[in-house]
RODO-2510 file (C-alpha; in nm, 4 decimals, decimal comma):
residues 312
     n   res          X          Y          Z
     1     m     0,0092    -0,0002    -0,0071
     2     e     0,1443     0,3113    -0,1453
     3     i     0,0828     0,5986     0,1065
     4     d     0,4064     0,8132     0,0920
     5     s     0,2509     0,9802    -0,2092
     6     y    -0,0251     1,1572    -0,0252
     7     w     0,2361     1,3261     0,1702
     8     g     0,2452     1,6545     0,0177
     9     e    -0,1501     1,7016     0,0030
    10     l    -0,1522     1,5930     0,3725
    11     l     0,0957     1,8687     0,4713
    12     a    -0,1348     2,1558     0,3445
    13     y    -0,4495     1,9951     0,4900
    14     c    -0,3038     1,9951     0,8204
    15     y    -0,1941     2,3247     0,8005
    16     r    -0,5097     2,4455     0,6828
    17     m    -0,6786     2,2904     1,0124
    18     l    -0,3565     2,4283     1,2246
    19     g    -0,2314     2,7333     1,1054
    20     v     0,1476     2,6793     1,1795
    21     f     0,3643     2,4741     0,9476
    22     h     0,5620     2,2697     1,1740
    23     e     0,3348     2,1299     1,3861
    24     a     0,1676     2,0280     1,0798
    25     e     0,4422     1,8602     0,9468
    26     d     0,4227     1,6552     1,2839
    27     l     0,0869     1,5475     1,2273
    28     v     0,1436     1,3907     0,8859
    29     q     0,4389     1,2146     1,0586
    30     e     0,1920     1,0998     1,2922
    31     t    -0,0504     1,0197     1,0510
    32     m     0,1969     0,8298     0,8645
    33     l     0,2976     0,6346     1,1447
    34     r    -0,0609     0,5806     1,2318
    35     a    -0,1461     0,4297     0,9165
    36     w     0,1408     0,2145     0,8802
    37     k     0,0831     0,0062     1,1757
    38     a    -0,3178    -0,0316     1,1140
    39     r    -0,2125    -0,1116     0,7551
    40     d    -0,3750    -0,4839     0,8059
    41     q    -0,6800    -0,3159     0,9189
    42     y    -0,7127    -0,1064     0,6096
    43     d    -1,0599    -0,2341     0,3829
    44     p    -1,0024    -0,1300     0,0306
    45     a    -1,3721    -0,2224     0,0021
    46     r    -1,4688     0,0474     0,2465
    47     a    -1,2472     0,3571     0,1504
    48     s    -0,9786     0,4604    -0,0693
    49     v    -0,6411     0,4782     0,0643
    50     r    -0,6808     0,8582     0,0339
    51     t    -1,0075     0,8525     0,2301
    52     w    -0,8577     0,6552     0,4761
    53     l    -0,5584     0,8497     0,5376
    54     y    -0,7466     1,1450     0,5323
    55     r    -1,0005     1,0406     0,8360
    56     i    -0,6297     0,9401     1,0618
    57     a    -0,5036     1,2858     0,9607
    58     t    -0,8657     1,4862     1,0489
    59     n    -0,8657     1,3003     1,3659
    60     a    -0,4855     1,3805     1,4695
    61     c    -0,5782     1,7264     1,3717
    62     l    -0,8872     1,7435     1,5891
    63     t    -0,7235     1,6046     1,8543
    64     a    -0,4212     1,8338     1,8398
    65     l    -0,6409     2,1241     1,8441
    66     e    -0,8796     2,0443     2,1383
    67     g    -0,8333     2,3489     2,4040
    68     r    -0,6590     2,5557     2,1648
    69     a    -0,7239     2,9279     2,1226
    70     r    -0,7347     3,0565     1,7365
    71     r    -0,3904     3,1149     1,5719
    72     p    -0,4764     3,4972     1,4529
    73     l    -0,3038     3,7845     1,2537
    74     p    -0,3091     4,1353     1,4280
    75     s    -0,5691     4,2535     1,2396
    76     g    -0,7847     4,0410     1,3522
    77     l    -0,7618     4,1275     1,7465
    78     g    -0,8322     4,4951     1,7187
    79     a    -0,8450     4,8070     1,5291
    80     p    -0,5439     4,9782     1,3484
    81     s    -0,3155     5,1507     1,5101
    82     d    -0,2855     5,5022     1,4291
    83     d     0,0929     5,5813     1,5866
    84     p     0,3688     5,4693     1,3479
    85     g     0,6119     5,5020     1,6283
    86     a     0,4581     5,2660     1,8782
    87     p     0,6661     5,0488     2,0716
    88     l     0,7488     4,7326     1,8593
    89     t     0,6768     4,5007     2,1749
    90     p     0,6298     4,1196     2,0707
    91     a     0,3308     3,9383     2,2260
    92     l     0,4624     3,6340     2,2772
    93     d     0,1989     3,4298     2,4671
    94     i    -0,0577     3,4761     2,1441
    95     p    -0,0004     3,1461     1,8690
    96     w     0,0219     3,3624     1,5688
    97     l    -0,0825     3,2275     1,2642
    98     q     0,2451     3,1443     1,0855
    99     p     0,2761     3,1158     0,6535
   100     f     0,3180     2,8282     0,4398
   101     p     0,6728     2,7450     0,2688
   102     d     0,5368     2,6209    -0,0937
   103     a     0,8495     2,4994    -0,1805
   104     r     0,7523     2,1993     0,0673
   105     c     0,4657     2,0546    -0,1585
   106     d     0,3238     2,0930    -0,4947
   107     t     0,1683     2,3825    -0,6557
   108     a    -0,1604     2,1386    -0,7081
   109     v    -0,2258     2,1119    -0,3530
   110     r    -0,1633     2,4209    -0,2475
   111     a    -0,5463     2,5920    -0,3674
   112     d    -0,7417     2,7897    -0,0770
   113     m    -0,4150     2,8592     0,1302
   114     r    -0,4212     3,2304     0,1150
   115     l    -0,3030     3,4134     0,4423
   116     a    -0,6458     3,5783     0,4895
   117     l    -0,8556     3,2742     0,4168
   118     v    -0,6547     3,0593     0,6405
   119     a    -0,6878     3,3327     0,9052
   120     a    -1,0270     3,3870     0,8389
   121     m    -1,0450     3,0177     0,8706
   122     q    -0,9455     3,0589     1,2531
   123     i    -1,2311     3,1396     1,3691
   124     l    -1,4140     2,8152     1,2917
   125     p    -1,4809     2,5434     1,5404
   126     p    -1,2004     2,2244     1,4376
   127     r    -1,5065     2,0082     1,3329
   128     q    -1,6675     2,2970     1,1077
   129     r    -1,3346     2,3600     0,9677
   130     a    -1,2658     2,0343     0,8819
   131     v    -1,5832     2,0183     0,6827
   132     l    -1,5437     2,3220     0,4979
   133     v    -1,1695     2,2359     0,3546
   134     l    -1,2492     1,8714     0,3106
   135     r    -1,6052     1,9403     0,1202
   136     e    -1,4854     2,2377    -0,0241
   137     v    -1,1170     2,2371    -0,0957
   138     l    -1,0514     1,8651    -0,1559
   139     e    -1,3694     1,8169    -0,2870
   140     f    -1,4855     1,4983    -0,1097
   141     g    -1,8280     1,4012    -0,0866
   142     a    -2,0520     1,4131     0,2130
   143     a    -2,0733     1,0623     0,2798
   144     e    -1,7193     1,0415     0,2868
   145     v    -1,6731     1,3447     0,5317
   146     a    -1,9398     1,1980     0,7245
   147     a    -1,7205     0,8825     0,7614
   148     q    -1,4019     1,0618     0,7998
   149     l    -1,5628     1,2310     1,0992
   150     g    -1,7672     0,9594     1,2299
   151     t    -2,1241     1,1579     1,2106
   152     t    -2,3833     1,1708     0,9479
   153     v    -2,4302     1,3434     0,6123
   154     p    -2,7109     1,6003     0,7351
   155     a    -2,4773     1,6849     1,0009
   156     v    -2,1929     1,7393     0,7697
   157     n    -2,4262     1,9655     0,5704
   158     s    -2,5092     2,1511     0,8734
   159     a    -2,1676     2,2238     0,9418
   160     l    -2,0912     2,3355     0,6163
   161     q    -2,3908     2,5761     0,5775
   162     r    -2,2876     2,7237     0,9305
   163     a    -1,9023     2,7425     0,8141
   164     r    -1,9735     2,9177     0,5215
   165     a    -2,2269     3,1790     0,6918
   166     a    -1,9404     3,2489     0,9446
   167     l    -1,6941     3,3339     0,6899
   168     a    -1,9333     3,5237     0,4835
   169     e    -1,9498     3,7226     0,7792
   170     v    -1,5891     3,7758     0,8595
   171     g    -1,4582     3,8220     0,4968
   172     d    -1,1768     3,6940     0,3402
   173     a    -0,9380     3,8193     0,0770
   174     g    -1,1254     3,6555    -0,2273
   175     e    -0,9635     3,5562    -0,5484
   176     i    -0,6117     3,7036    -0,5995
   177     a    -0,3134     3,6961    -0,9006
   178     e    -0,1042     3,4066    -0,8700
   179     p     0,2479     3,5195    -0,7673
   180     d     0,4019     3,3996    -1,1098
   181     d     0,1166     3,6090    -1,3136
   182     p     0,3347     3,8948    -1,4720
   183     e     0,1746     4,1881    -1,3471
   184     v     0,2415     4,0573    -0,9934
   185     r     0,5843     3,9811    -1,0880
   186     a     0,6532     4,3272    -1,1868
   187     v     0,5380     4,5164    -0,8589
   188     i     0,7096     4,3177    -0,6303
   189     q     1,0264     4,3742    -0,8097
   190     r     0,9869     4,7567    -0,8025
   191     y     0,8794     4,7020    -0,3985
   192     l     1,2273     4,5004    -0,3994
   193     r     1,4300     4,8037    -0,5593
   194     a     1,2157     5,0603    -0,3749
   195     f     1,2938     4,8871    -0,0194
   196     e     1,6616     4,7811    -0,1012
   197     a     1,7058     5,1876    -0,2171
   198     a     1,5127     5,2761     0,1078
   199     d     1,2971     5,4843    -0,1131
   200     v     0,9853     5,5302     0,0911
   201     p     0,7583     5,7648    -0,1620
   202     a     0,8344     5,5026    -0,4087
   203     l     0,7036     5,1937    -0,1871
   204     v     0,4268     5,3994    -0,1144
   205     r     0,3321     5,4684    -0,4805
   206     l     0,2927     5,1055    -0,5106
   207     l     0,0549     5,0564    -0,2085
   208     t    -0,3179     5,0780    -0,2611
   209     d    -0,4710     5,3632    -0,0260
   210     d    -0,6108     5,1414     0,1950
   211     a    -0,3180     4,8917     0,2202
   212     v    -0,2542     4,7011     0,5110
   213     l     0,0676     4,6417     0,7051
   214     e     0,0650     4,3886     1,0192
   215     m     0,3839     4,2165     1,1638
   216     p     0,3581     3,9177     1,4107
   217     p     0,4286     3,8721     1,6911
   218     v     0,4375     4,2660     1,7382
   219     p     0,0354     4,2941     1,7838
   220     l    -0,0226     4,6525     1,6497
   221     w    -0,1194     4,6923     1,2580
   222     y    -0,1710     4,9594     1,0423
   223     q    -0,4006     5,0595     0,7635
   224     g    -0,3442     5,3528     0,4744
   225     s    -0,0759     5,4138     0,2763
   226     r     0,0656     5,6944     0,4816
   227     d     0,0953     5,5607     0,7844
   228     y     0,2671     5,2471     0,6002
   229     g     0,5095     5,4797     0,4766
   230     l     0,5752     5,6321     0,8007
   231     f     0,6437     5,3296     0,9733
   232     m     0,8721     5,1809     0,6596
   233     r     1,0633     5,5298     0,7299
   234     r     1,1037     5,4531     1,1149
   235     v     1,2456     5,1362     0,9650
   236     f     1,4849     5,2935     0,7787
   237     e     1,5669     5,5538     1,0121
   238     m     1,6386     5,2194     1,2851
   239     r     1,7967     4,9899     1,0556
   240     g     1,9720     5,1866     0,7796
   241     t     1,9866     5,1631     0,4023
   242     g     2,1302     4,9359     0,2187
   243     w     1,8929     4,5966     0,2809
   244     s     1,9047     4,2690    -0,0028
   245     m     1,6046     4,0859    -0,0371
   246     r     1,5104     3,7700    -0,1615
   247     c     1,1985     3,6546    -0,4096
   248     l     1,0163     3,3317    -0,2946
   249     t     0,6405     3,2378    -0,2354
   250     a     0,4164     3,1335     0,0564
   251     n     0,0873     3,0312     0,0832
   252     g     0,0546     3,0996    -0,2952
   253     q     0,1433     3,4639    -0,3019
   254     p     0,4655     3,6654    -0,3610
   255     a     0,7298     3,6942    -0,0970
   256     l     0,9965     3,8802     0,0006
   257     a     1,2728     3,7801     0,2511
   258     a     1,4326     4,0913     0,3873
   259     y     1,7884     4,1142     0,4807
   260     a     1,8741     4,3684     0,6774
   261     p     2,2895     4,5360     0,6360
   262     e     2,5217     4,4317     0,9192
   263     p     2,7545     4,7238     1,0566
   264     g     3,0827     4,4877     0,9785
   265     g     2,9060     4,4132     0,6023
   266     g     2,7207     4,1399     0,4887
   267     h     2,2917     4,1414     0,5563
   268     r     2,1367     3,9329     0,8491
   269     l     1,7795     3,8006     0,7910
   270     h     1,5115     4,0200     0,9529
   271     t     1,1888     3,9503     0,7895
   272     l     0,9803     3,7344     0,5698
   273     q     0,7246     3,9386     0,4317
   274     v     0,3956     3,7810     0,2692
   275     f     0,2205     4,0188    -0,0082
   276     t    -0,1243     4,0489    -0,1833
   277     v    -0,1453     4,2506    -0,4700
   278     t    -0,4901     4,3298    -0,6496
   279     g    -0,5480     4,6003    -0,9149
   280     g    -0,1624     4,6630    -0,9912
   281     r    -0,1032     4,7050    -0,6149
   282     v     0,0229     4,6149    -0,2767
   283     s    -0,2704     4,5944    -0,0748
   284     h    -0,1976     4,3752     0,2499
   285     n     0,1970     4,2989     0,3609
   286     v     0,1942     4,0441     0,6592
   287     v     0,5720     4,0625     0,8060
   288     f     0,7118     3,7840     1,0071
   289     a     1,0189     3,7697     1,2489
   290     d     0,9451     3,4061     1,3783
   291     p     1,3085     3,2397     1,3839
   292     r     1,0382     2,9042     1,3176
   293     v     0,9241     3,0986     1,0117
   294     f     1,2843     3,1167     0,8762
   295     e     1,3257     2,8123     0,9411
   296     a     1,0722     2,6187     0,7774
   297     f     1,1262     2,8351     0,5033
   298     d     1,5180     2,7162     0,4820
   299     l     1,6141     3,0787     0,4598
   300     p     2,0529     3,1671     0,5439
   301     t     2,0348     3,3476     0,8491
   302     q     2,3177     3,5915     0,6626
   303     l     2,4428     3,6953     0,3345
   304     s     2,7835     3,7533     0,2870
   305     c     2,7678     3,9030    -0,0504
   306     d     2,5470     4,2386    -0,1324
   307     k     2,4741     4,0783    -0,4819
   308     f     2,2981     3,7783    -0,3776
   309     r     1,9928     3,7636    -0,5359
   310     e     1,9108     3,3564    -0,5390
   311     g     1,5427     3,3686    -0,6870
   312     r     1,5392     3,6844    -0,8684
***
């Protein structure tokens, strides 16, 4: 029985459920181990291998989520800040949502993984979250999902309706352009050049009027190109100019790894920035500074040469 081929899609599924990559990896490993130990009990007449594996993974996720708080982004916790000079104090007690490194799985299994949607799904109770992903993203039938969750088809349909209604109230990013879209690539390249040049006016010109900037684990966030620009001016005043950037993707969105200049030369990894580009402009930038995020993306912590531009 071949189960390793399902690793990537199970990883994406567990991430959607948990909102954190390294725990999703652990649960996929647990799923595979459980499946291997129970392989003699598998009955192909009752379910496909894929359906069986998702049942194991779902149970593992629901167990892991028992008693846990949702994983938010700062914009999900309160109103935007109107003080670009506010203290940047991390809230390490909050289990923040983390991004997904696209390079860890095939493009085909990364549908509906944009950060705004995963963040919105965090408001759902775990079983509703599972129903929504299994039915709407993975396209399992209602009877299959009922079997995976040990419930009935009417219960699955009811949970799906409640999940849809809850997400409609919260809203999400809707359809966004793919990171390999030529217009998106051009916008990100212009943003990259402006950032490396510490050109705040050029950065602001690339933003929508209501652009959002947020920086977990710092709980404050900003909305509007004016405050975005004022905060970026503060960043360059604090950390200097001459940054170096590296292109990649996360959650099916364009992303940049930002390396701050070191006093003695070279650059040190500072943040991973995940962008939403709409209408040819940056409408949202989620900036991550958690070392565990850097590890998940396998990013070098230092660059010894200013001309290092892998992925550009």
